[in-house]
SELUM-199344 format. One record per residue (C-alpha): x, z, y; residue number from 1. Coordinates in steps of 0.2 Angstrom, whole numbers, plus 5000, padded with zeros to 4 digits. Example, Ala and Ser with C-alpha at 12.3 -4.5 7.8 and 13.67 -1.06 7.14 Angstrom:
2
x=5062	z=5039	y=4978	k=1 .
x=5068	z=5036	y=4995	k=2 .
***
This chain:
78
x=5743	z=4650	y=5755	k=1 .
x=5738	z=4656	y=5738	k=2 .
x=5745	z=4670	y=5727	k=3 .
x=5758	z=4662	y=5717	k=4 .
x=5757	z=4667	y=5698	k=5 .
x=5770	z=4675	y=5688	k=6 .
x=5780	z=4662	y=5678	k=7 .
x=5793	z=4669	y=5665	k=8 .
x=5806	z=4655	y=5667	k=9 .
x=5822	z=4668	y=5666	k=10 .
x=5830	z=4668	y=5648	k=11 .
x=5820	z=4651	y=5644	k=12 .
x=5831	z=4635	y=5640	k=13 .
x=5837	z=4628	y=5657	k=14 .
x=5832	z=4610	y=5654	k=15 .
x=5823	z=4606	y=5670	k=16 .
x=5808	z=4597	y=5659	k=17 .
x=5804	z=4613	y=5650	k=18 .
x=5805	z=4624	y=5664	k=19 .
x=5794	z=4612	y=5673	k=20 .
x=5783	z=4611	y=5657	k=21 .
x=5782	z=4630	y=5658	k=22 .
x=5777	z=4633	y=5676	k=23 .
x=5765	z=4620	y=5675	k=24 .
x=5756	z=4627	y=5659	k=25 .
x=5755	z=4643	y=5670	k=26 .
x=5747	z=4634	y=5685	k=27 .
x=5734	z=4627	y=5673	k=28 .
x=5731	z=4645	y=5666	k=29 .
x=5727	z=4652	y=5684	k=30 .
x=5715	z=4637	y=5688	k=31 .
x=5728	z=4628	y=5697	k=32 .
x=5728	z=4611	y=5691	k=33 .
x=5731	z=4601	y=5706	k=34 .
x=5745	z=4611	y=5711	k=35 .
x=5753	z=4608	y=5693	k=36 .
x=5751	z=4588	y=5694	k=37 .
x=5758	z=4590	y=5714	k=38 .
x=5772	z=4600	y=5708	k=39 .
x=5777	z=4588	y=5691	k=40 .
x=5776	z=4575	y=5704	k=41 .
x=5787	z=4581	y=5716	k=42 .
x=5800	z=4589	y=5704	k=43 .
x=5802	z=4571	y=5694	k=44 .
x=5805	z=4562	y=5712	k=45 .
x=5816	z=4577	y=5717	k=46 .
x=5834	z=4572	y=5718	k=47 .
x=5843	z=4587	y=5710	k=48 .
x=5843	z=4600	y=5697	k=49 .
x=5843	z=4614	y=5713	k=50 .
x=5832	z=4605	y=5722	k=51 .
x=5818	z=4604	y=5706	k=52 .
x=5820	z=4622	y=5703	k=53 .
x=5817	z=4625	y=5723	k=54 .
x=5802	z=4615	y=5720	k=55 .
x=5796	z=4627	y=5705	k=56 .
x=5801	z=4642	y=5716	k=57 .
x=5786	z=4637	y=5729	k=58 .
x=5772	z=4635	y=5715	k=59 .
x=5777	z=4650	y=5704	k=60 .
x=5784	z=4667	y=5705	k=61 .
x=5799	z=4666	y=5694	k=62 .
x=5801	z=4681	y=5683	k=63 .
x=5811	z=4685	y=5668	k=64 .
x=5805	z=4682	y=5650	k=65 .
x=5809	z=4702	y=5648	k=66 .
x=5797	z=4707	y=5662	k=67 .
x=5783	z=4698	y=5654	k=68 .
x=5787	z=4707	y=5636	k=69 .
x=5788	z=4723	y=5646	k=70 .
x=5770	z=4720	y=5654	k=71 .
x=5763	z=4714	y=5639	k=72 .
x=5767	z=4730	y=5630	k=73 .
x=5762	z=4741	y=5646	k=74 .
x=5744	z=4734	y=5643	k=75 .
x=5744	z=4737	y=5625	k=76 .
x=5747	z=4755	y=5628	k=77 .
x=5732	z=4757	y=5640	k=78 .
***
């Protein structure tokens, strides 16, 4: 299994299509276009919001928007 890329979804607009788009872009930026297509296909055929979130969690490490801003700040300080 591959290492899941970090994806800042906590604190975003909770619309499942918005979350799917953010996760998809994260995967693509990490060279995982095939996984992005697979994830999107699975989400659009899922039966519920909770199932769709579980699918996203299989592909990316869900983090907070605040965590990403903190990491960006720490990188700038180096």
